[in-house]
NUGU-781362 format. One line per 5 residues: their letters; for each residue x, y, z of C-alpha. Coordinates in nm, 2 decimals. Layout:
<atoms>
a	X:Y:Z ~ ... $
</atoms>
This chain:
<atoms>
mdklk	5.97:-1.43:-4.47 ~ 6.08:-1.42:-4.84 ~ 5.87:-1.73:-4.90 ~ 5.55:-1.53:-4.82 ~ 5.61:-1.30:-5.12 $
erdii	5.56:-1.59:-5.36 ~ 5.20:-1.66:-5.25 ~ 4.87:-1.47:-5.18 ~ 4.91:-1.30:-4.85 ~ 4.63:-1.22:-4.60 $
aiqne	4.64:-1.04:-4.27 ~ 4.46:-1.20:-3.97 ~ 4.37:-1.01:-3.66 ~ 4.37:-1.21:-3.34 ~ 4.15:-1.16:-3.04 $
qgees	4.39:-0.90:-2.89 ~ 4.37:-0.69:-3.21 ~ 4.72:-0.78:-3.33 ~ 4.76:-0.85:-3.71 ~ 4.98:-1.11:-3.86 $
eyave	5.05:-1.20:-4.22 ~ 5.00:-1.55:-4.36 ~ 5.05:-1.71:-4.70 ~ 4.75:-1.90:-4.84 ~ 4.91:-2.23:-4.91 $
alfem	4.59:-2.40:-5.03 ~ 4.22:-2.35:-5.07 ~ 4.01:-2.66:-5.09 ~ 3.66:-2.80:-5.05 ~ 3.59:-3.10:-4.84 $
negdy	3.29:-3.24:-4.65 ~ 3.07:-2.97:-4.80 ~ 3.29:-2.70:-4.65 ~ 3.56:-2.46:-4.78 ~ 3.90:-2.45:-4.60 $
allss	4.22:-2.25:-4.62 ~ 4.56:-2.39:-4.53 ~ 4.77:-2.09:-4.41 ~ 5.14:-2.05:-4.32 ~ 5.35:-1.78:-4.16 $
gedsf	5.67:-1.94:-4.26 ~ 5.70:-2.07:-3.91 ~ 5.35:-2.20:-3.83 ~ 5.09:-2.36:-4.05 ~ 4.72:-2.41:-3.97 $
lmkve	4.38:-2.48:-4.12 ~ 4.08:-2.26:-4.10 ~ 3.73:-2.29:-4.23 ~ 3.61:-2.03:-4.49 ~ 3.26:-1.90:-4.41 $
sengq	3.05:-1.67:-4.63 ~ 2.78:-1.42:-4.52 ~ 2.62:-1.14:-4.72 ~ 2.88:-1.18:-4.99 ~ 3.17:-1.15:-4.75 $
qylvn	3.42:-1.43:-4.67 ~ 3.58:-1.47:-4.33 ~ 3.80:-1.73:-4.16 ~ 3.68:-1.94:-3.86 ~ 3.89:-2.15:-3.63 $
iedpd	3.82:-2.52:-3.63 ~ 3.78:-2.59:-3.26 ~ 3.75:-2.97:-3.27 ~ 4.10:-3.12:-3.29 ~ 3.97:-3.45:-3.44 $
erenl	3.79:-3.26:-3.72 ~ 4.10:-3.06:-3.79 ~ 4.32:-3.37:-3.79 ~ 4.08:-3.56:-4.02 ~ 4.07:-3.27:-4.27 $
ldayl	4.45:-3.23:-4.27 ~ 4.50:-3.60:-4.32 ~ 4.25:-3.61:-4.61 ~ 4.40:-3.30:-4.77 ~ 4.75:-3.44:-4.75 $
lasma	4.64:-3.78:-4.90 ~ 4.47:-3.60:-5.19 ~ 4.76:-3.36:-5.25 ~ 5.01:-3.65:-5.26 ~ 4.81:-3.87:-5.49 $
dfdep	4.97:-3.95:-5.82 ~ 4.68:-3.87:-6.07 ~ 4.88:-4.02:-6.36 ~ 4.84:-4.37:-6.22 ~ 4.58:-4.58:-6.41 $
glrq	4.25:-4.59:-6.23 ~ 4.28:-4.24:-6.07 ~ 4.16:-4.04:-6.37 ~ 3.80:-3.98:-6.41 $
</atoms>
């Protein structure tokens, strides 16, 4: 778990009340929503970031197609070479 010390760490409590630590690998906006890519060093997953009354919390993305589409789009965007002509704005 040495990798986790290099990034922002958050604790997530599951439905059974058990806490686990995760590194925030990425925060990004897509399709008018905010998302967090989290990693425990062994597992990685995507969660939606919701806001209410000035507080932020993480919500599972239940739809596997939505989750897959978001991950695919994020991976494509993160792998793009922005130095290529035509990709700069």
